[in-house]
N, C-alpha and C positions, 0 to 999 in steps of 0.2 A: 734257114737256120742258122744262117752266123750273124744276119742281122735283127735286131729289135724293132717289132712296129712300135706304134707307140701307147697300144693300149699295155702290152709287154716293157717297155718305159718306163710306162708308169706305175705298172705292179713293182718294177725292180726299184724305181726311185723310193715308193713307196718306203719298202722295206729298210732301202739302207737309211731313208732320213730317221726312221722308229729307232733300228740301230744305232746309229749317231748320238741320240738323245735322247733315249733310254735306258739302252744296256751299255754303251762305252764310258759313260761316265759311273758307273760303278763295278763294273766288272771284277776290279781287285778289291774292292773290299768285300761283294759278295763272297768271293775265295777266298778271303782271309776267314771271314766269320762263318764258311761254311751256311749263307743266309740263300733260303730257295724262293728266290722273286716270284711268287703267285700272282702278287699283285703287277708284272711287268707283262708275265704270262697274257695275265687278262685284259689286257690292252692291246698286246698283239691279237687277242681272240678278237678284241672289238672292230680289226681290223680285216681281219678275214681270213687270219694266217693259223687259225686250230683247226679247222676242218677245209684246207684247201683243196681237195679233191673230193670233197663228197659232194654229194648231190644237192642240188640247191632250193629242193621241192621242200629241206627238211635242215633248210640253216645252212650248209654248206657255200662254200666259196666256187664251185663248177669250176675250178681253173684244172689246168693240165700237170702232169708232170716236170714237165719242163716248166713250167712257171714256179712249181715246187721246187725246184734245184735253185733257180735263180733267186727264190726268196732267202732259202736256207743258206745259198752263199754271202748274200750282205747280213744277213744274221749271223751270223760266225764269227765275222768282221771284226766285230764287237765285241764278241764273246760265245765263242762256242759249247762253252757247256749251256748253256740254255737254249741255242737252238737247238743243239742236238735233245734236249730234251722233248720241247717242240715238236721235232721230228719224229720223234715215241709216240709222243701223245695223237700226231695227226694220222701214223700206222693204226694206232686204235683203232681210231673216227674211221675211217676207211675201209676198215673190217666191218665194223656193225654197219656198216651204211651198205657195204658190198654185200653181206651176206646174213646180215638181219632179217627177220622177218618184218609186215609192215609195220606191225603195232613195233617193235624192238627198236626201227628205224626212226619212231615218229616220239618214243618216248627218249630214245638215247642222244641223236646225234643232235640235234638243238644243243641240250645240256654240254654237249663235249665240241659243239662249235662258239659254244661262248665261254668255255672254260669253268662253267656251275662245278659242272662237273672233270674232274683231269683224272688223266686215263695211263698204266700202266700196261706192259705188256710181258706174259706169264707163260714162258715157256720153259729155259735153260732152269735145270737142277743142280743140284751139288756132285751127284753123279751120271747128269747126262747134259754134256756141253753140246760140244760139235754133235756129237751123233743125237741129238734131238729126240730123233725115233725111238730113243730106249729110253724116255722117261718114264717115271715110276709114278708119278700121280695118278690116282683113280676116282674115277666117277662110277657111282655105283646108283642104279636104276633104283628105286622104292617109291612108290605108287607115280605120286604126279611128280615127284622129284629125283636129285640127283643127290648123292650125299659125296661131298668131296674129300679127298684125304689126301694129303702131300704135303710135300715144301718144294717151292719154287729159291733161287739162288741169284745173286747181281742182279735183282728188281729196280729198277729208277723208277722212281717214287714211290717205293716203298712206303706205306706209313701216312703219305701225304696224299697219294691220290684217293681219289673217289670210287675209280671201277676197274676193274682188273678183269683184262682177256684173257683166259686161261687156259689152256688146253690139256686136256688131261684124257688118262685110260679107261674108255668106255668096254671096250673088248680087246682081244687078242695081242700078242706081241706087234711090236711093226706098227709103220705109220697108217695102215687101215682100220688101225684101234685105236685111235687117238679123235677126241672131238675137241671143241672150242666152245668154252661160257663168258658171259657175263657174270661177274660176281661183284657186287658188291660192298663197300672195305667194312658195314654196319652188320653185315650178316655174322648169326651166331658162330664161333670157330676160326676168323680167320684174325691172325696173330703176326704180330710181325717182330722180326728179330733186329738185335742192335744195330744203329747205322755203320758201314762200312769205313773203315779209316782208306781213304782211296790217293793215289800218286797225285793225280788229276779231278776233273768234273766233282769240283768240293760243293758249286752252288744248285746242287741234286743231291740228293739222299739216297745210296743204295743199300737194301738190306735183304733179308730173307721176307719170303713169306711164308707163311706154315697156315696152312689147311686141316682143322680139326674135325673132323663131324662136320665139314660147311651145308649146310640143305640149301639146295638152289631149286628152283623151282624149273622143272622139263620144256617149258619155255625160252629160259635162259642160254639154253643151247643156239648159238649161232648155225645158220645151214638151214634150217623148219623142222619141216617132216622128217627129211631125210637128212639131217643134217651128221646122224651118229655117224662116225668113222671119217668125217668128212675133215678134223680138224686141223689133221697134218698140214693137206693141203691147203686151206685157210691161211696157215699162219705162213708157210711158204711162200704164197703170193704177198702176202702182207707185207713179207720183206723184203721182196723184189723193190717194191719203191723205197722200204727203210734203209736200202744198200745206198740209193742214189742219192738220198736225202744224206746219211749218214757221212757219205762223199761229199758233198755238196759243203758239207760243215767243216770236212777238212780242207777243201780249199778257199773258203773264204777266211778261217783259219791263217792257212798259210801264205796267203794275199797279204793279210794285215802283217805278217812278220816280216815280209816281203818290204812294204814300204816302207816299215820304220826299218829294216837295215838301208834302204837306199838314203831316208832321210837322215841316216846318222852317217853313211859314208860321205854324203854328199858337206856335211856342216863340221866334219874329222879332219886334221892336220896332223899327219906323220912324217917324217922324212923331208920336210918342207913342201909337201902339196898336199892339196885336199885327195883322201884315201880313194874316191869314188877313180881318180884320173889315173891311178897303179893298172895298168894293165895285168894282173892276176886278177885282181877284183873284179873289173870289166868281165872277165870271161867267166868267173863265179855268178855275177850279176845276169849273165848270158843265160846260162845254164838255166838258172834260177828261174827269169823268166819265161824261156820254152818249156821248163817243166808245168810251171803253172796255166798255160795257154794249152798244152796239148791234152792235158786234166780234164780242162773244161769243155773241151770239144769232145772227147771220150762220154764226157758225160753229160753231156748237152746230147750225140748221139744215143745212148744208154735211154734216157730217158724222152728220146722222142721214138725208140725202138718201144716201148714201153704205151706211152700215149697211143703209137696205131697198133698193137699188138704182132708188132713182129714176130716171126716164129722162131725167132735167133735172141727175144728178150732177155731171159734167163740169162742164158751166158754172157748178154753186152751186158746187163747188167751186174755180174760176178767180175765182169772184166774191168768195168769202171771203177765197183766197189775196191776190187785189188790195186790196182794201180793209183786210181788216182788217193787213196788214202797210206799208202806206203811214198809213193813221192812228194806228198805235201809233207807228211811227217817230217822228211828231210829237206826239203825246201823250209820251215821252221826251225828246223835244227842247224839248218846253213846261216839263215840269217842271225841265229843268238849267236852262232862262231865268229861270224862279221864283227858283232859288238865288240868282244873281247870279253873281260871278264865285265863291263858294264852289265851285257845280257842276261850273266848270272843274276842280279838284281831283281828282287819282286820290282822296283818300282820301274822298272823299264816294260814290263809286261812280255816279254820275248818267255820267260820259264815259263809261265800259263798256260803260253800255248801250245809248247813242247810238251807240258804235262796233261792239255787236253787232247791233244791229237793223240799220242800215244795208244788210249784205249781204244780209237775208232777202227784201229788193224787187228782189233778183237771181235769187236761185240758185230751185230747184223750177221754173222758168219764170220768166223778167223778167215784170216786170208789166203791158209793154207788149205780149207774147206772153197775157198772161190778157186783157187786151182785146182780143188778133185773136179769141182762144177765143171769149169771151162774144159778141164782135161777127158771129161767122159761127153760134152757135147762133141766136141773135135774128135774123138773116136767114134762115134755113130756118125759123124759127118763123113769123115775118110771111110767108116763100113758102108755107108749107103752110096759110096763111089761120088760124092759132091766135092767139087773143088770150089774154094775161094765164098765169097759173101755179096750177095746182092744190096 
């Protein structure tokens, strides 16, 4: 787990090389101009990074979650925003691959793997954020179709994506009344709100998606003939991997910020010496380096648990998401502080990393909700008389 074999090293180096060549030179420009680089995303797809852990029979790369977090870390060293969007697309592709019918998998996964079709995830609503099971979007059966009405909020890729994985209520209140659908952009009644003006993540659009009497075929539901009522579970299972991916994006961004800080401190002189020679500066770097290493180890542990079907996988994914996104945001902010006033300037790239990483503590389940997930699991362990963890 701690060392990379030859195949793992090749995958990681491939992602790093792509990030350095195709993302890093343009990241500041894309951020400044709000440019959504679909062309670069499709180039990443050509290298197998758009359906990383989907099955190979329909065009997926067939890799593990452990491979995925290493890929997203490398991509995020160049641009956390683009890496994060690709992570959301991968989550959608996995949901279709894992829960779609044979026909759905054949129809959609090859398009998602090539990013000929770009995907967005539609769970959050204006009045149902952390309490996702309270969503109000409805899908009412009408013959061989469902009619979807409702509004989704904060949707990455809204208006640009071609396909939307939508959670809608087909039954009563609570999680058991929710189903998941694949909805195409061009279907009548799919409308997009104005692009949100965000603190970070400027290189990907975020907006409302409005479903106004959208008629979708009944076979657009994920989960097959028994899929009605399974949507919340599908969404949550997708988020386990999504939480790891977004944590990996935080780690990559923080690693880049740390590397910038080390370079700056090595070259910058003050009080008659290089700043990196100051004991207090070295103490700060020691804490930052330790934070990065512990974050990476926790992330890899959780990814391995998800790959292996560990009984504690949900809790471990929540732990990794909470710890890594919080910790790496602090590392990035400290890196900015170490640059002094220069860190506040756009051209140095630190302020962009800090802005981009801030939202990672909110999306894919807020870090407060991660604590709820962890606390619930620990309480259940205590009630069962279990001690420790294998």
